[in-house]
matplotlib code that plots the C-alpha trace (Angstrom):
import matplotlib.pyplot as plt

x = [-20.5, -18.3, -17.0, -15.8, -12.1, -9.9, -6.1, -4.0, -0.5, 2.2, 4.2, 2.0, 2.0, 2.8, 6.0, 7.1, 6.5, 8.3, 11.3, 11.4, 11.1, 14.0, 16.1, 15.4, 16.2, 13.3, 9.5, 8.2, 6.3, 2.7, 3.9, 6.4, 3.7, 1.3, 4.0, 5.0, 1.3, 0.7, 3.8, 3.1, 2.8, -0.7, -2.8, -6.5, -8.5, -11.7, -12.2, -12.3, -8.8, -7.6, -8.8, -7.2, -3.9, -4.0, -4.7, -1.8, 0.5, -0.8, -1.6, -3.8, -2.4, -3.0, -6.0, -4.5, -7.3, -6.3, -2.5, -1.3, -3.8, -3.3, 0.5, 0.6, -0.9, 0.8, 4.3, 4.2, 4.1, 7.5, 9.1, 9.0]
y = [-4.7, -2.2, -5.0, -7.1, -7.8, -6.7, -7.1, -4.1, -4.1, -3.4, -1.4, 0.6, -0.8, 2.6, 2.8, -0.7, 0.0, 3.3, 1.7, -1.2, 1.2, 3.4, 0.2, -0.9, 2.6, 2.4, 2.0, -1.3, -3.5, -4.5, -8.0, -6.7, -4.5, -7.5, -9.8, -7.2, -6.8, -10.5, -11.1, -8.1, -8.8, -8.0, -7.9, -8.2, -5.2, -3.3, -0.2, 1.8, 0.5, 1.3, 4.9, 5.3, 3.9, 6.2, 9.2, 8.4, 8.0, 11.1, 9.5, 6.9, 3.6, 2.0, -0.2, -3.7, -4.6, -1.6, -1.7, -1.3, 1.4, 3.5, 3.0, 4.5, 7.7, 7.9, 7.2, 10.3, 12.4, 11.0, 11.7, 15.5]
z = [7.7, 9.7, 11.8, 8.9, 9.1, 6.2, 5.6, 6.7, 5.2, 7.8, 7.0, 4.6, 1.1, -0.4, 1.7, 0.7, -3.0, -2.8, -1.2, -3.7, -6.6, -5.3, -4.7, -8.3, -9.7, -12.2, -12.2, -10.9, -13.3, -12.7, -11.9, -9.4, -7.7, -7.5, -6.1, -3.5, -2.5, -2.4, -0.1, 2.2, 5.9, 7.0, 10.1, 10.1, 11.3, 10.9, 8.7, 11.9, 12.7, 9.1, 9.4, 12.9, 11.5, 8.5, 10.7, 12.9, 9.9, 8.3, 4.9, 3.4, 2.1, -1.2, -1.5, -2.0, -4.5, -6.6, -5.9, -9.5, -10.5, -7.4, -7.4, -10.9, -9.6, -6.2, -7.5, -9.6, -6.5, -5.5, -8.9, -8.4]

ax = plt.figure().add_subplot(projection="3d")
ax.plot(x, y, z, "-o")
ax.set_aspect("equal")
plt.show()
């Protein structure tokens, strides 16, 4: 299972969503978040590669399968 390939958004989905929301000047809608997620550039990698990438970045990315839910929590950290 650990060798299964999963999509890894490049750049991080959280960074793309943050930039899009700042450009828009108001919160992204669920449809916008899903559209951004679905059109994100990804490379395929293992969970080990995901963890190594997150360690090098210094933060974890949003799980693409839970993009809307996780974005609602994470975006609040940037409002402060």
